[in-house]
N, C-alpha and C positions, 0 to 999 in steps of 0.2 A: 641269296636263297630266302624263301619265306621263313619268318620266325616260327617257332614251334608253339609258343604259348600266345593266347589272346586275353585281352581284358575280360574279367568275369562280367562286368557291366560296361559295354562299350558306348555308353550314353554320354556324349560330350556336347550336346546341343546347348546353345546359348539362350534357349527359351522356346518352349518349356524346357526346363532343365531336369537333370537326373533326379529321380526320387531318392529319398534317404536310403542308406544301406539297410537291407533286410525288409524293405517295404513289400507288402503283398496286399491284394484287395481285402484281406481279413482285417486290415487296419480300419476299414470303414464300417465294420459291423454295427457299431454303436451310433451310426448316423441317424439323425432325426428325419428319416425319409417318410413321406406320407403325412408329415406334420407341417402345420403352418410355421413359417419363420417368425410369426408374431405370437405364437403360443408361448407359454412359460418355458417349455423345453427349448424351442427355437431361439428365443431371446437369450436363454442361458448359454447355449452353444456359441452364439455370436459374441456375447459378452466375454466368454472364456477366451476366444481368439484375441480380443482386445487386451484383456488382463495379462495373458501369457506373453503377448507381444511387448507390452510395457516392461514386464519382468526381464525377459531375455535381453532386450535392447537397452534397458536402463533409461527409458524415456521419462523425463521429469513429470511429476504429479500434476503440474499446472498446464501440461500440454494435452490437448484433446486428440484421441485416436479414433478414426472412423473407418468403417468398411463401406466402400462406394462402388458404383457400377463401372463396368467397362475397363477393368484392369488398370494398370499404371496410366495408360492414355486417358482414361476417364478421370482419374484423380488429378492429373495435370490440367486437363481441359476445364474441369470444374474450377480450379484455382485461377487459371488465366482469365476466364470469362467472368468470374465473380469478383476478382480483386484488382485487376489491372485497370489503368486509366486514371487512377488517383494521382499518380506521379509519373515522371518519365521512366522509361524502362531500358535497361541494358540486358541483352540476351547473348549468352556465350555459346558459340558454335564451334565444335571440333569433330563432330561426327553426325550421323543421320538423325538421331533423336533430337539433338539440339537444333538441327536444321529444321525439323518439323515444328518445333515450338516457335522458332523465328518466323516461319511461314504463317503460322496462326496469328502471331502478334502484328506482323507487317501487312499481310494480305487479307486476313479475315477480320480481325479486330480493327485493322487500319489505324493503329496508333501512330500519330504523327511524331510524337516525342519518343522515338525508340531508336536505339543504337544496336547494331549487330557487331560483336567483337568476335572475329572468326580466325581460325587456324586450320591448316590442312590436317588430314588424317596422320596420326602419329605425334602430333604436337598439341600444345595448349595455347590459347590466346594469352596475351600479356595481362596477367591478372592485376597488375598494378594500375591498369587503365580503367578498371571498374570504378564507377562513381556510386558510392553508397548512399547518396541522397536520392538515388533512383531505386526503383524495384529491380532486382537482379534475378534473372531466370537462368538456370544452368543444370547440367547433368553432373552428378558427382563422379560417376564412372561411365566412360563412353563404351557402351556395350559393343558397338560396331568398329571401334578403333583400338580398344584395349588401353586407352589412356584415361587416367583419373587425375583429379586434383590431388596434390601431395598431402594436404592437410587443410585445416580451417583457419590458419593464421592470416590469410589474405582477406578474410571476412571481417569487416569493421565491427567492433563491439558497440561503437556509438552511431551505428547506421541509423538513418531516418527512413530509408526505404526497407522493403521486405526482401529477405533472402529466400528464394523459391527454388527448391532443390528436387530434381528428379533423381532419386537414389535407387532405382529399381534393380540395378546389377551391382550395387555396393552394399546395401543394408544387409545385415547378418554376416558380412564378410570383412567389413572395414569399420573403423571406429568413427562414428559421426559425432561432431560436436553440437549436441542438441541446443545448447544455449545460443549458438550462432545461426541456427536454422529456424526460420519462421514457418515455412511450409516444407514438408518432406513427403514424397510419394513413392510407392513401389507396388508391385503386384505379387500375387501368391505364386505364380508359376516361374518366377526367376530363381533367386538364390536358394530358397528352401524347397524347390521342386514341387510346388503345389499345382493345383489345377487352375485354368484360366478364367477370365471374365470378371474377376474381383480385384479391386484396387484397395490400397490402404492410404489414408490421408492423415497426417499429423499436423496439428496447428498449434503454434505458440500463442501466448496471450496477445502478442502484437498482431498476429494474423487474425485472431478473433475480433480484435478491436477494429481492424480494417473492414471485416465483413459486416459489423454492426453499425458502422458509422459512414460507410460509403455505398452508394447505389450506382452501379454502372449505367451508362446512358443507353445501353442496348437491352433488348428483351432476353431473359434467361429461360432456357428450356427447364422443365420440371426436374430433369435428372441433375441439373447443375445447381439447383437452389439449396442453399444451406442456411437461410434465414427466413423468418416469417414475422411480419410486423416489426421489423427492425431488430429482432432478437435472434440469437443463434438457435437453430433447431437442435437442441441438445440430444434429442433421441438418436440422431445419426451417430453420435459418439458414445452411445450406450448399447449399440447392437440393433437399433431400430432402423434398418436399412431403407434407402429410398425406393429400391425396387426389390423384386424377389430373388434372393440368392439361392444357389444350389447347396442344399444341406449336405450332400455328399462332398462337395468341395470344401465346405466349412469343416466337416469332420477331418478331411485330409489336412487342412491347415492346422487344426489342433494337433493331429498326429505329428506333423513336422515340428511344431513348437515343442511338444513333449520330448521328441528326440533331441532337439537343440539344447534343452535343459539337461538332458542326460549326458551329453558330450561336453558339458562345461559352460553352457550359456554362450554369450557373445565371445568371450576369450577362447573357448574351445572351438567355436565355429571359425573364428579368424585364424586360429592355429592350423586347422585343417586346410583352409584355403591357402595360407602361406606355405604350408608344406607342399601343396600341389604346385604352386608357382615355382618353388625351389626345384622341383623335378624338371620343369621346362627351362629354368635358368641353366641348369647343368647340361641339359640337352643342347641348347643354343650355344653355350660356351664351347662345346666340343665339336660343333659342326660348322665348317666354313660356308656351307650353303644356306644356312638359316640365320635369321636375326629377328628381333622383336620389332614390330611396327612402332611401338613406343620406345624411342631411343634413350630417354632419360629414366634411369631406374626408379627414381622417386615418384614418377608419374605412371609407372607400369601397373596395370590392373592385376589383381590376384584372383580374378574371376574369369573375365572374358579375355583370354590371352591370344593375341593376334600375332601370327608368325609370317614374316616375309621370306620369300626365296630370293637370295641375293647372289647366287652363282652367276658368273659372267655369261654363260650360255643363256640363262633365263632372262637376265636384264637386257640381252641383245635382241630378244623377241619384241615385237610390237605388243601393245596392251591386250589386243584381242587374243593373240596366241598365248600370252602369259595367263590370261583368264582361263583359256581352254586347258592349259597344262595343269594349273592349280585345281580346276574342276576334275580333271582326269584323276589326279592324285586322291582327292576326296572320294570320288566314286569308287576307286579301287579299294580304298580302306573300308568303305561301307560294304562292298561286295564280299569282302573277306570276313565280315563281321568283326573287324578289328577296331573300328571307330565310326560312329554315326554322326552325321550332320556337322562335318568339320569344314565345310566350304566357307570362304570369306563372304562378308556381306556384299551385296551387289554393287554398292557405290564405293567400297573400300578398295585399296590396292590389292591385286591378286595375291592370294596366299592361303593360309589356314587360320581358322578361329577355333580354339579349343577351350571349352568351359572347364574351369578349375575350381569351381565353388565347393563349399563344404560338403555337399551331398555326394561328391565324387571321391572315391577311395584313391589314396595315393598309389596303392599297388596297381590299380588299373591304368593310371598314367604311366607308371614305369613299364607296364606291359605294352602300352601303346607305342612307346618310343622306338623300339626296333622296327615296328611296322611303318613308322614314318620314314625311317632310313630305306626300307624296302621299296615303298611307294615312290620316294624321290628317285631312287636308282632306276625305276621303271620309266618314269616320265623323262628322265635324262636321256635314256636310250632313244625314246621316240622323238622328243622335241629338241634335244640337244643337237642332233644331226641337222635339223632344219635351221638352227641358228649358226651352224658352222659355215 
């Protein structure tokens, strides 16, 4: 039977993610709309995003924080095109975003001294194989696989290369070791549920040194340029953005950061995400038909939680029918307003992907769980007979 109760906010998309609890458009009333982002007010708003970000995340004072174009993708691309080529490169791949950075490095930048260390969905590459005399590019948390690195212990303190970390589904939910990370990127629309098209870029002193002492052999588009005359364009890291930002999105970012401070800063945000993951851990432990795509608990994401269907009838189906069954399950949940955007990523094994970041209320996940059982029972009726 269908459950009686539904999540109050059935928003479980892995990006853009759920808005903070209690959000309404009223939160944007103080936005600097109709004003130049280069006005005193505009710059003040942008600087506030940077300052509150530093406070919530505990980013060291000697690290620059910039607001850049084109979301997390833009932040990563700026880094790859501006910094790589000075040393050999190791790029770690275990899901789609890492695969995309590997494509850029191998096929677009055409770096000859580049290694791809790859693992299938659900696993990590052998982190011991990383050469820290190389620049190393990796995602901290695999949004499309639900697999994260367990900690920063594998990152060498005496590295001579740069550690370049795409942290877009990890930051604000996992404790990043800033001293071990030379470049960190993310986007507003991920963990804090902001609006898109804006990226964040954090540079350590070592990353700044690379920018100011190395000139890549290829031309750089204007949107990627972070130096001028061999010096860092400091304005980027004070709120003077390269292109025109949405002041509505800026206001929304401020609102999310203020909420993050109110719930206890980074510790509070991590606690909310961990509580949400615990709901899914209890769910999986009690269901023989469900399992995590990330088999090792220490590498299991507390934001992008990916669930496999492991019932014998399901595994007996070919991959096309598995994908159809998983899609039918997600479609039914959406049609019932029980859970939106729960489908697996197109290149990942068929199953469900449930966002459990801090802006999701634990009570909504608890209300979702009975609906997962209902939807599974429905697809078993339809597809299980086909597998028999």
